[in-house]
C-alpha positions as CSV (number, residue, x, y, z in Angstrom):
1,M,16.9,-55.9,44.5
2,S,20.7,-56.0,44.7
3,T,23.2,-56.2,42.2
4,P,25.4,-59.5,42.6
5,L,28.6,-58.1,40.5
6,A,29.9,-61.3,40.6
7,G,27.7,-64.4,40.9
8,P,24.7,-64.7,43.1
9,A,24.0,-63.3,46.3
10,F,25.4,-65.8,49.2
11,P,22.8,-66.9,51.5
12,S,22.1,-65.1,54.7
13,P,23.8,-66.4,57.7
14,A,22.3,-68.8,60.0
15,Q,22.6,-66.7,62.8
16,S,21.0,-63.5,62.7
17,V,18.6,-62.8,65.6
18,S,19.6,-60.5,68.6
19,P,21.0,-62.0,71.3
20,A,18.4,-62.6,74.4
21,L,21.1,-62.9,77.0
22,S,20.6,-60.7,80.4
23,R,22.7,-57.7,80.3
24,R,26.2,-57.8,81.9
25,N,28.0,-54.9,84.2
26,F,31.6,-55.0,82.7
27,L,34.3,-52.3,83.1
28,Q,36.0,-51.9,79.8
29,R,39.8,-51.8,79.7
30,A,40.8,-49.6,76.8
31,G,43.9,-48.3,74.8
32,A,43.5,-44.7,75.4
33,L,43.8,-42.4,72.4
34,L,46.6,-39.9,72.8
35,G,45.7,-37.3,70.4
36,T,45.5,-36.7,66.6
37,A,47.4,-35.4,63.6
38,A,46.6,-32.5,61.8
39,L,44.2,-34.4,59.2
40,G,43.0,-37.1,62.0
41,L,45.2,-40.1,62.3
42,P,44.7,-41.7,65.1
43,A,48.3,-41.7,67.6
44,Q,49.3,-44.8,68.7
45,A,48.2,-45.9,72.1
46,L,49.5,-47.1,75.0
47,G,47.0,-49.6,75.9
48,A,46.1,-47.4,79.6
49,E,43.1,-48.7,81.4
50,V,40.4,-45.9,81.3
51,K,36.9,-46.5,81.9
52,S,35.7,-44.6,78.9
53,I,34.2,-46.2,75.6
54,Q,36.9,-45.8,72.8
55,G,35.8,-43.2,70.3
56,F,34.5,-41.2,73.2
57,E,37.5,-39.8,75.1
58,S,37.8,-36.4,75.6
59,A,39.3,-34.4,72.9
60,D,39.9,-31.4,71.4
61,P,36.6,-30.3,70.1
62,K,38.1,-27.8,67.6
63,T,37.9,-29.7,64.1
64,N,39.0,-28.8,60.7
65,A,36.1,-27.7,59.3
66,A,35.8,-24.7,57.3
67,P,34.4,-21.3,59.1
68,G,31.5,-19.7,57.9
69,W,28.7,-21.8,58.2
70,E,25.5,-20.6,56.0
71,P,22.1,-21.8,57.2
72,L,20.4,-23.2,53.9
73,S,16.7,-22.0,55.2
74,N,15.0,-20.6,58.8
75,R,13.0,-24.0,58.5
76,K,13.2,-26.0,61.7
77,I,13.0,-30.0,60.7
78,R,11.0,-31.7,63.3
79,V,13.1,-35.4,64.7
80,G,12.6,-38.0,66.8
81,I,15.3,-39.8,68.5
82,A,15.4,-42.9,69.6
83,G,17.5,-44.5,72.4
84,Y,20.3,-43.6,75.1
85,G,22.2,-46.5,76.3
86,V,25.4,-47.1,77.5
87,C,26.8,-44.7,74.5
88,E,24.3,-41.9,75.1
89,F,24.3,-42.4,70.8
90,G,20.7,-40.1,71.4
91,A,22.1,-36.9,72.4
92,A,25.5,-37.4,70.7
93,F,25.6,-36.2,67.4
94,G,24.3,-32.9,68.9
95,F,20.2,-32.8,67.1
96,Q,19.5,-30.7,69.9
97,D,21.8,-28.2,69.0
98,H,21.3,-27.6,65.5
99,P,19.2,-24.2,64.7
100,N,17.1,-26.4,62.0
101,V,16.3,-28.8,64.4
102,Q,13.8,-29.0,66.5
103,V,13.7,-32.3,68.8
104,V,10.2,-32.8,69.6
105,A,10.4,-36.3,71.1
106,V,12.7,-39.2,72.4
107,T,12.3,-42.3,74.0
108,D,14.3,-45.2,75.7
109,L,12.8,-48.4,76.9
110,I,14.3,-47.6,80.2
111,P,12.1,-45.0,82.0
112,E,15.6,-43.6,83.8
113,R,17.1,-43.3,80.6
114,C,14.4,-42.2,78.9
115,A,14.1,-39.0,81.1
116,A,18.0,-38.8,80.7
117,L,17.6,-38.5,77.3
118,A,14.9,-35.5,77.1
119,K,16.9,-33.5,79.7
120,A,19.8,-33.7,77.1
121,C,18.1,-33.0,74.3
122,R,15.7,-30.6,76.3
123,C,13.1,-31.8,75.2
124,S,9.4,-32.4,77.4
125,Q,8.0,-35.0,75.4
126,T,8.5,-38.9,75.5
127,Y,7.6,-42.1,74.8
128,P,8.1,-45.4,76.3
129,S,9.3,-47.3,72.8
130,L,9.7,-46.3,69.2
131,E,6.6,-47.7,68.1
132,A,4.9,-45.5,69.5
133,L,7.2,-42.3,69.2
134,V,7.1,-43.2,65.3
135,K,2.8,-42.8,65.4
136,D,3.7,-39.2,66.9
137,P,2.0,-36.8,63.9
138,L,4.1,-33.8,64.2
139,I,7.4,-36.0,63.9
140,E,9.2,-35.6,59.9
141,A,12.6,-37.6,60.9
142,V,13.8,-40.4,63.8
143,F,17.3,-40.7,64.3
144,I,17.6,-44.1,65.8
145,A,20.4,-44.5,68.1
146,T,18.8,-48.4,69.8
147,D,21.2,-51.5,70.4
148,A,22.4,-52.4,66.8
149,P,20.3,-55.8,66.4
150,S,16.9,-53.7,66.5
151,H,18.3,-51.1,63.4
152,A,17.2,-52.4,60.3
153,R,13.8,-53.6,62.3
154,H,13.2,-49.8,63.9
155,C,14.0,-48.4,60.6
156,L,11.3,-50.4,58.9
157,E,8.9,-49.2,61.4
158,V,9.8,-45.5,60.8
159,L,9.6,-45.9,57.3
160,R,6.4,-47.4,57.4
161,H,4.9,-44.1,59.4
162,G,6.0,-41.8,56.7
163,K,9.4,-40.5,58.3
164,H,12.8,-40.0,56.6
165,V,15.1,-42.1,59.1
166,A,19.0,-42.1,60.1
167,T,20.6,-44.3,61.9
168,A,23.8,-45.4,63.6
169,V,25.8,-48.1,62.5
170,P,24.9,-50.8,61.4
171,A,22.7,-50.6,59.0
172,V,21.7,-54.2,59.5
173,F,22.8,-57.3,61.3
174,G,23.9,-60.0,60.5
175,S,21.2,-60.5,58.3
176,L,21.2,-60.6,54.4
177,E,17.4,-60.6,54.5
178,E,17.4,-57.5,56.6
179,A,19.3,-55.6,54.0
180,E,16.9,-56.2,51.0
181,Q,14.0,-55.6,53.5
182,V,15.8,-52.3,54.1
183,W,16.6,-51.6,50.6
184,A,13.1,-52.0,49.2
185,A,11.5,-49.9,52.0
186,V,13.5,-47.0,51.4
187,K,13.2,-47.1,47.5
188,A,9.7,-47.8,47.8
189,S,8.8,-44.8,50.6
190,G,11.0,-42.3,48.2
191,L,12.0,-41.3,51.8
192,I,15.5,-40.2,52.7
193,Y,17.7,-42.2,54.6
194,M,21.0,-42.3,55.9
195,M,23.7,-43.9,58.5
196,F,25.8,-42.0,60.9
197,E,29.2,-43.3,60.0
198,T,31.8,-41.8,62.0
199,S,34.7,-42.5,59.8
200,A,32.9,-41.1,56.9
201,F,33.3,-37.5,58.1
202,H,37.1,-38.4,59.6
203,A,39.6,-35.5,58.5
204,D,41.3,-37.7,56.7
205,L,39.3,-40.1,54.7
206,H,37.1,-36.3,54.1
207,A,40.6,-35.3,52.2
208,M,40.7,-38.6,50.9
209,R,37.3,-38.1,49.2
210,T,37.9,-35.1,48.1
211,L,40.8,-36.4,46.5
212,Y,39.5,-39.0,44.5
213,R,36.7,-37.1,43.4
214,A,39.1,-34.8,41.7
215,G,41.5,-37.2,40.1
216,D,44.3,-36.7,42.4
217,L,44.1,-40.4,43.4
218,G,43.1,-42.3,39.7
219,K,41.7,-45.6,40.5
220,L,42.6,-47.4,43.9
221,V,44.8,-50.0,44.0
222,Y,44.5,-50.4,47.1
223,A,43.1,-49.3,50.3
224,E,43.4,-50.5,53.5
225,G,40.7,-49.9,57.1
226,E,41.3,-51.0,60.6
227,Y,38.7,-50.8,63.4
228,Y,40.6,-51.3,66.5
229,H,38.6,-51.7,69.5
230,Y,40.4,-53.2,72.5
231,M,37.6,-55.0,75.0
232,S,39.0,-56.8,77.7
233,S,35.7,-57.5,78.4
234,P,32.2,-56.8,76.5
235,I,30.9,-53.5,76.8
236,D,27.7,-53.7,78.7
237,S,24.9,-53.7,76.2
238,Y,21.0,-54.4,75.8
239,K,20.5,-57.8,76.2
240,G,24.2,-58.4,76.1
241,W,24.3,-58.3,72.2
242,R,27.9,-57.2,72.0
243,I,28.8,-60.5,73.4
244,G,30.6,-62.9,71.1
245,L,29.8,-60.7,68.5
246,P,31.6,-61.3,65.2
247,P,34.1,-58.6,64.0
248,Q,32.9,-58.1,60.8
249,W,29.1,-57.6,62.0
250,Y,30.5,-54.8,62.8
251,P,32.5,-53.2,59.6
252,T,31.6,-50.3,58.8
253,H,34.1,-48.3,60.8
254,S,37.1,-49.8,58.5
255,N,35.2,-50.7,55.3
256,A,34.8,-46.7,54.8
257,Y,38.3,-46.0,54.0
258,Y,37.3,-47.6,50.4
259,H,33.4,-46.9,50.4
260,C,33.5,-43.6,51.8
261,V,36.2,-42.7,49.6
262,T,35.3,-44.2,46.3
263,G,31.6,-44.6,46.4
264,E,32.4,-48.0,44.8
265,A,32.0,-51.5,45.9
266,F,33.2,-54.4,47.2
267,T,32.5,-57.3,44.9
268,K,34.5,-60.7,46.7
269,V,35.9,-61.5,49.8
270,S,38.3,-64.0,51.6
271,C,38.4,-63.4,55.2
272,L,40.3,-65.4,58.0
273,G,39.7,-64.9,61.5
274,T,41.3,-65.7,64.8
275,P,40.1,-67.0,68.8
276,S,40.2,-64.6,71.3
277,L,43.4,-64.0,73.0
278,I,41.4,-63.0,76.0
279,S,40.0,-65.6,79.0
280,D,36.5,-63.8,79.3
281,F,35.6,-62.0,76.5
282,Q,33.8,-64.3,74.5
283,T,31.6,-66.5,76.6
284,P,31.2,-70.3,75.8
285,N,28.3,-71.2,73.5
286,N,28.0,-67.1,72.9
287,P,24.5,-66.6,70.9
288,Y,26.5,-66.4,68.0
289,Q,28.4,-69.2,67.6
290,N,31.2,-67.0,66.9
291,P,34.7,-68.3,67.8
292,Y,36.6,-65.0,66.7
293,A,37.7,-61.9,68.4
294,T,39.7,-60.5,65.3
295,E,38.4,-60.8,61.4
296,I,40.8,-60.0,58.4
297,A,39.1,-59.5,55.4
298,L,40.6,-59.4,51.4
299,F,38.5,-58.2,49.0
300,H,38.0,-57.4,45.3
301,T,37.2,-53.9,44.6
302,S,34.4,-52.7,41.5
303,E,37.5,-51.1,40.5
304,N,39.7,-54.0,40.2
305,G,41.8,-53.5,43.1
306,M,42.1,-54.9,46.3
307,A,41.4,-53.7,50.0
308,R,42.6,-55.2,53.0
309,M,39.6,-54.4,56.0
310,A,40.2,-55.6,59.7
311,V,38.2,-55.6,62.6
312,S,39.6,-56.5,66.0
313,W,38.1,-56.6,69.8
314,D,40.9,-57.8,71.9
315,T,44.2,-56.9,70.6
316,P,45.7,-53.6,72.9
317,G,47.9,-51.0,71.4
318,A,47.2,-48.5,68.6
319,S,43.2,-48.2,68.7
320,G,40.4,-46.5,66.8
321,E,39.2,-46.2,62.9
322,M,41.6,-45.5,60.6
323,G,42.9,-46.1,56.9
324,R,45.4,-45.6,54.4
325,I,45.3,-45.9,50.6
326,R,47.2,-46.1,47.3
327,G,46.0,-45.2,43.7
328,Q,47.3,-44.9,40.0
329,R,48.1,-40.8,40.7
330,G,48.9,-40.7,44.1
331,S,48.9,-42.4,48.1
332,F,47.3,-41.0,51.5
333,Y,49.2,-42.1,54.8
334,G,48.6,-39.6,56.8
335,Q,49.2,-36.7,53.7
336,Y,49.0,-37.1,50.0
337,K,52.0,-38.4,47.8
338,G,51.4,-38.2,44.4
339,L,51.6,-37.0,40.9
340,S,49.3,-33.8,41.3
341,E,50.9,-30.5,42.3
342,K,47.7,-28.1,43.3
343,L,45.7,-29.8,45.6
344,P,42.0,-28.9,46.2
345,N,40.6,-27.8,49.5
346,L,41.2,-30.6,51.9
347,Q,38.7,-29.0,55.0
348,R,35.8,-30.6,55.9
349,P,32.7,-28.6,55.5
350,A,31.4,-26.4,58.2
351,F,29.1,-27.0,60.8
352,P,26.9,-24.5,62.7
353,S,28.7,-22.9,65.7
354,T,26.2,-23.8,68.5
355,M,27.3,-27.6,67.7
356,V,30.9,-26.8,69.2
357,G,30.2,-28.8,72.6
358,A,31.2,-31.4,74.7
359,Y,30.4,-34.1,71.6
360,T,31.9,-32.3,68.9
361,G,35.9,-34.4,69.1
362,H,34.3,-37.8,69.6
363,H,34.9,-40.4,66.6
364,G,37.5,-38.1,65.5
365,G,35.1,-35.1,65.2
366,S,32.7,-36.6,62.8
367,H,29.6,-35.8,64.9
368,P,28.1,-32.4,63.9
369,H,29.9,-33.0,60.4
370,L,27.0,-35.9,60.3
371,T,24.2,-34.3,61.8
372,N,24.5,-31.7,59.2
373,E,25.0,-33.5,56.5
374,F,21.7,-35.4,57.1
375,V,19.9,-32.5,58.3
376,S,21.1,-30.5,55.0
377,A,19.8,-33.3,53.0
378,L,16.2,-33.3,54.6
379,L,16.3,-29.2,53.9
380,Q,17.5,-29.9,49.9
381,G,15.9,-32.8,49.1
382,R,18.7,-34.3,47.9
383,Q,20.4,-38.1,49.2
384,P,23.3,-37.6,52.3
385,L,26.5,-39.0,51.4
386,V,26.0,-42.2,52.9
387,H,22.6,-42.6,51.5
388,V,20.8,-46.3,51.9
389,A,23.2,-48.1,49.4
390,M,26.6,-47.2,50.5
391,A,25.5,-48.1,53.9
392,L,24.2,-51.4,53.1
393,N,27.6,-52.3,50.9
394,L,29.5,-51.2,53.9
395,T,27.5,-52.9,56.2
396,V,26.8,-56.8,53.9
397,A,30.7,-56.7,52.8
398,G,31.1,-57.6,56.6
399,I,28.2,-60.3,56.8
400,V,29.6,-61.9,54.1
401,A,33.1,-61.7,55.4
402,H,32.2,-63.5,58.5
403,Q,30.8,-66.1,56.4
404,S,34.3,-66.7,54.7
405,A,36.3,-66.5,58.0
406,I,33.4,-69.6,59.0
407,K,34.6,-71.4,55.9
408,G,38.2,-71.0,56.3
409,G,38.8,-68.1,54.2
410,R,36.9,-69.4,51.2
411,W,36.2,-66.7,48.4
412,L,32.6,-65.4,48.6
413,D,30.7,-63.4,46.2
414,I,29.1,-60.4,47.7
415,P,25.6,-58.1,47.0
416,H,26.1,-54.9,46.0
417,Y,23.6,-52.4,46.0
418,K,23.1,-49.4,43.4
419,M,21.8,-45.8,43.8
């Protein structure tokens, strides 16, 4: 069971079912990213109209990763991939290009997308559903890149069939009961779970984490995380699940600027929301009964500090996943400033040169790092960086934050998971 750090766990949200709307075709208007600083902080966007999904803009594939990747073994882990979708996530993290991976099977519910995923992953074996794919005895691990409302259900299905699992964000979708189910299933199985939180391997956040672990920041007094993803209309999604999406149900990109730096947790939250300023962003009576397109949460942390985490769908301008932190010994606002004079190596770890490709620059250059971390954890039999406890802490804080917003900013306790 999870451990509430302050008071009882708050009840799960009433609206925890996936939406069942017809798929709608929208053209996204997004603020274009104009480049990144040396450590990966997003530049100011000018709100130009583009057709690409934010995070997937054309980017320099060069990342400030350390050179000289060395394989841990010559073993190839047999991986199945579920989901292609509008973001083409199933192929966007480069499993097919990792020298320690063999993609043995793929699936997508839409036959044309399943065929495209198989082609992208250079894989001949396809299945019509995840439920069919997990029965393949050759598969050792599954990467879930399906629609967000299905992540927890699909994760549980993979674990039931005795396979390791990695999933796109978020870990669960608006349901604290699902969080408990995932936690119990992973712990009981002894299998490895990882959530692919892209902010965790942004160059700036990796530098923050390295400094924190080295003691150059001390305890964090204050952290800020922001996920600004401007959409004039919701992105076309399976069963329209993004229509009316509560911002803090998709909180991990911003919350990572505390959790993935420190490994600590949020204990309480007060959150306020703002209705959409764009007339067609949210339909009346959307499936979540959610009135907000922007939600700003103030958290207490387990270090007796504070954090402000923002998620917004309808504010053009600066966009992306970004954050800043202040500690007892130093701060990081694009660079370190503090008491320490000699700092550790802040480069991100090396990854295989075979993974340098079109997807390498996506989401701050995080994609190959996430895949290599999962594969390395499997080969070494260790917990990955974003293990199940961190994944759930990243996610459930936002679920409770949205409940706080609905209650006018009332302070609420947050369940806490600890390995």
